[in-house]
Backbone as a ProteinNet text record, in pm:
[ID]
protein_1_A
[PRIMARY]
XXXXXXXXXXXXXXXXXXXXXXXXXXXXXXXXXXXXXXXXXXXXXXXXXXXXXXXXXXXXXXXXXXXXXXXXXXXXXXXXXXXXXXXXXXXXXXXXXX
[TERTIARY]
2905.1	2832.8	2722.2	2670.1	2557	2598.1	2727.6	2767.9	2774.8	2819.7	2820.3	2954	3028.6	3155.1	3123.4	3174.4	3134	3177.2	3284.3	3328.6	3241.2	3187.6	3105.2	2958	2916.6	2774.8	2712.2	2785.7	2731.6	2712	2785.5	2775.9	2697.6	2631.6	2566	2454.3	2378.6	2271.8	2328.6	2438	2501.1	2560.5	2629.6	2689.4	2583.4	2473.2	2365	2301	2282.4	2225.9	2318	2447.5	2544.1	2548	2548.6	2554	2426.7	2312	2187.6	2188	2243.3	2252.7	2345.9	2459.2	2554.2	2491.1	2420.4	2355.5	2248	2168.8	2065.2	2126.2	2236.4	2304.4	2361.4	2417.7	2472.3	2360.1	2246.8	2134.2	2083.3	2073	2028.1	2125.1	2254.4	2353.4	2350.2	2328.9	2318.5	2198.4	2087.1	1966.2	1985.3	2047.3	2075.3	2171.3	2270.9	2364.7	2296.6	2202.1	2128.8	2045.5	1982.9	1905.1	1996.6	2112	2208.4	2257.4	2278.5	2324.1	2216.7	2091	1981.8	1968.7	1974.2	1959.1	2074.9	2195.7	2313.5	2343.2	2307.6	2333	2479.9	2565.2	2708.4	2777.7	2731.8	2799.8	2698.3	2694.9	2595.8	2626.7	2752.9	2789.3	2730.2	2689.8	2635.1	2502.4	2433.7	2307.7	2329	2443.5	2474.2	2480.9	2544.4	2553	2415.6	2333.4	2198	2117	2133.4	2064.4	2111	2240.9	2292.8	2236.7	2224.6	2169.1	2024.6	1945.8	1806	1799	1885.6	1886.3	1920.8	2024.7	2060	1948.6	1886.5	1779	1659.4	1619.2	1504.7	1534.6	1656.9	1690.8	1697.4	1736.9	1741	1601.2	1503.4	1365.9	1307.8	1364.1	1312.4	1362.7	1474.7	1532.6	1536.4	1571.3	1584.1	1697.5	1667.5	1765.3	1848.7	1975.2	2070.9	2181.1	2262.7	2367.8	2465	2492.1	2591.4	2542.1	2412.6	2360.9	2376.7	2405	2419.1	2563.1	2655.7	2796.9	2824.1	2767.2	2793.3	2743.1	2644.2	2591	2685.1	2775.5	2866.8	2951.9	2998.5	3077	2994.5	2873	2786.2	2747.9	2711.3	2678.1	2795.9	2914.5	3033.4	3055.8	3038.6	3058.6	2950.7	2827	2719.7	2734.6	2773.4	2793.6	2911.6	3018.4	3134.2	3097.5	3018.6	2973.6	2888.5	2802.4	2718.9	2804.3	2897.8	2982.6	3068.3	3120.7	3199.2	3112.8	2990.4	2902.4	2866.5	2840.4	2807.1	2926.1	3044.9	3164.8	3187.3	3169.1	3187.2	3086.8	2962.1	2858.6	2885.3	2921.3	2944.7	3070.1	3177	3297.5	3277.4	3195.6	3165.8	3085.8	2991.8	2910.5	2992.7	3085.4	3168.4	3265	3322	3421.4	3357.5	3227.4	3160.9	3103.8
-1632.5	-1616.9	-1513.2	-1495.2	-1406	-1264.4	-1238.2	-1100.7	-1025.7	-905	-822.2	-823.8	-931.8	-941.2	-945.4	-851.3	-841.9	-960.6	-1027.9	-1139.5	-1262.6	-1285.2	-1403.1	-1372.2	-1252.6	-1217.6	-1240.1	-1213	-1230.1	-1377.1	-1465.4	-1608.6	-1684.3	-1614.6	-1680.8	-1774.2	-1738	-1825.7	-1954.9	-1944.6	-2063.5	-2151.4	-2089.3	-2166.1	-2235.3	-2167.1	-2226	-2342.9	-2328.9	-2437.7	-2558.6	-2535.6	-2646.2	-2716.3	-2640.5	-2702.6	-2780.9	-2734.4	-2808.9	-2938.9	-2935.8	-3058.2	-3158.6	-3112.4	-3201.8	-3261.1	-3180.1	-3229.5	-3332.4	-3305.6	-3401	-3530.9	-3522.1	-3641.4	-3722.6	-3656.3	-3727.2	-3796.2	-3730.5	-3792	-3913	-3900.3	-4011.5	-4128.8	-4101.2	-4208	-4273.7	-4194.7	-4250.8	-4341.6	-4303	-4384.4	-4514.9	-4506.1	-4626.1	-4717.6	-4659.3	-4738	-4810.4	-4744.3	-4808.4	-4924.8	-4907	-5016	-5131.8	-5101	-5206.3	-5279.8	-5207.1	-5270.8	-5363.3	-5323.2	-5407.9	-5532.9	-5515.7	-5629.5	-5727	-5675.2	-5762	-5814.7	-5740	-5782	-5803.2	-5732.4	-5756.7	-5670.1	-5547.1	-5454.5	-5393.9	-5446.3	-5402.2	-5263.9	-5218.8	-5090.4	-4973.8	-4995.1	-4885.8	-4837.7	-4925.1	-4883.9	-4773	-4773.5	-4668.6	-4532.4	-4526.5	-4400	-4355	-4449.4	-4414.6	-4362.1	-4423.4	-4376.9	-4237.2	-4211.5	-4078.7	-3975.3	-4011.7	-3919.6	-3884.7	-3985.3	-3960.7	-3876.6	-3905.4	-3829.4	-3683.1	-3656	-3516.7	-3445.8	-3515.8	-3454.1	-3421.1	-3515.6	-3490.2	-3382.4	-3379.6	-3275.6	-3138.9	-3133.8	-3005.5	-2953.7	-3043.6	-2999.3	-2928.6	-2957.6	-2897.3	-2755.7	-2721.6	-2589.2	-2517.8	-2393.6	-2317.5	-2377.4	-2415.8	-2485.5	-2383.7	-2378.8	-2295.3	-2384.9	-2331.2	-2409.8	-2473	-2404.8	-2458.7	-2585	-2608.5	-2729.8	-2852.3	-2833.1	-2944.2	-2993.6	-2925.9	-2963.3	-3104.4	-3149.1	-3287.8	-3391.8	-3358	-3453.9	-3477.8	-3386.3	-3403	-3528	-3551.8	-3670.3	-3797.2	-3796.4	-3914.1	-3936.7	-3829.6	-3843.3	-3898.1	-3854.3	-3900.4	-4049.5	-4096.6	-4239.5	-4322.5	-4280.1	-4355.3	-4353.9	-4240.8	-4233.2	-4319.5	-4320.2	-4403.8	-4551.1	-4589.8	-4728.7	-4765.7	-4674.8	-4700.3	-4722.4	-4633.7	-4646.3	-4772.6	-4804.4	-4927.4	-5050.6	-5051.4	-5165.6	-5181.2	-5069.8	-5075.4	-5127.1	-5079.5	-5127.5	-5275.5	-5318.1	-5458.3	-5547.4	-5505.9	-5584.6	-5592.8	-5480.7	-5482.9	-5560	-5550.7	-5626.2	-5775.5	-5813.2	-5954.9	-6009.9	-5931.8	-5976.5	-5983	-5891.1	-5890.8	-6009.4	-6040	-6147	-6285.5	-6297.1	-6427.5	-6435.8
-3063.5	-3187.4	-3172	-3053.3	-3034.8	-2997.2	-2992.8	-2967	-3100.2	-3098.6	-3219.7	-3291.4	-3281.9	-3354.6	-3504.4	-3581.4	-3721.8	-3807	-3771.7	-3856.6	-3840.6	-3723.1	-3699.6	-3718.3	-3691	-3692.9	-3830.2	-3937	-4071.1	-4107.1	-4041.4	-4069.5	-3963.3	-3874.2	-3761.6	-3807	-3910.1	-3957.9	-4015.4	-4089.7	-4148.4	-4038.9	-3942.9	-3833.2	-3748.8	-3725.1	-3647.5	-3722	-3852.8	-3932	-3934.5	-3952.9	-3955.1	-3819.4	-3711.7	-3579.6	-3550.3	-3597.3	-3578.4	-3658.5	-3779.2	-3860.4	-3794.2	-3744.9	-3677.7	-3551.9	-3475.1	-3353.5	-3387.9	-3489.9	-3529.9	-3580.2	-3653.9	-3703	-3586.8	-3488.3	-3372.2	-3293.2	-3278.5	-3208.4	-3285.9	-3417.2	-3500.9	-3493.9	-3502.9	-3492.1	-3354.2	-3250.6	-3115.9	-3100.9	-3159.9	-3154.1	-3231.6	-3348.6	-3427.6	-3351.8	-3286.3	-3207	-3092.1	-3028.5	-2919.7	-2973.3	-3086.9	-3147.1	-3185.6	-3244	-3278.5	-3154.2	-3045.4	-2921.4	-2864.8	-2876.1	-2827.3	-2914.1	-3045.2	-3136.5	-3122.7	-3122.9	-3119.7	-2979.9	-2877	-2739.5	-2709.8	-2780.9	-2772.6	-2668	-2651.9	-2561.6	-2465.5	-2346.2	-2247.6	-2191.1	-2195.7	-2137.5	-2214.8	-2338.4	-2418.3	-2360.8	-2284.8	-2223.2	-2120.6	-2054.9	-1958.5	-2026.2	-2143.1	-2216.2	-2265.7	-2308.5	-2350.9	-2232.8	-2117	-1997	-1957	-1970.2	-1940.5	-2037.5	-2164	-2263.2	-2229.9	-2195.4	-2158.2	-2031.4	-1934.9	-1810.6	-1830.8	-1911.9	-1941	-2015.4	-2108.6	-2186.6	-2098.3	-2014.8	-1926.8	-1823.4	-1772.5	-1675.6	-1742.6	-1869.8	-1940	-1968.9	-1976.7	-1998.9	-1876.2	-1760.1	-1637.5	-1614.5	-1674.1	-1656.9	-1790.7	-1786.5	-1910.4	-1992.9	-2113.7	-2196.6	-2273.8	-2241.3	-2313.1	-2365.4	-2451.9	-2514.7	-2418.6	-2307.6	-2215.5	-2144.8	-2141.1	-2078.4	-2168.3	-2294.4	-2387.4	-2397.8	-2335.6	-2347.3	-2294.2	-2181.1	-2138.2	-2237.7	-2317	-2412.7	-2530.3	-2558.4	-2671.3	-2652.2	-2531.3	-2501.7	-2524.4	-2475.8	-2488.5	-2634.1	-2704.7	-2847.1	-2925.5	-2893.3	-2965.6	-2945.4	-2823.8	-2796.7	-2865.2	-2856.4	-2921.4	-3073.4	-3130.3	-3275.4	-3318.2	-3239.3	-3271.8	-3263.8	-3165	-3155.7	-3276.5	-3318.6	-3436.1	-3559.9	-3583.6	-3701.6	-3694.4	-3576.8	-3561.1	-3589.5	-3538.7	-3560.9	-3708	-3774.2	-3916.6	-3997.1	-3965.6	-4035.6	-4008.4	-3883.9	-3849.1	-3921.7	-3927.9	-3995.7	-4145.9	-4206.7	-4352.1	-4388.7	-4311.6	-4345	-4323.9	-4226.2	-4204.5	-4322	-4372.6	-4485.7	-4614.6	-4630.6	-4751.6	-4749.8	-4633.8	-4626.4	-4639.5	-4607.9	-4620.5	-4755
[MASK]
++++++++++++++++++++++++++++++++++++++++++++++++++++++++++++++++++++++++++++++++++++++++++++++++++

């Protein structure tokens, strides 16, 4: 995206904004998932992913932060976001059925 390719260069501001929104949404969903895991106490393994997220974030603060250092976090964000969405669906369907 940062090279001079004419097809992508004109859309770089839009692509950067969209990627920042997606990243912020994934972080928010991961945080909500961690809170849900603490409240419900149902899945203890989710704490490992939260610990990995904090570890990657703190280690990235020590070095120059570039995009390639955030790639391992995509896996962790995806799992935490999926857990959040699964928990929300489970809670709402339980409330609807009762």
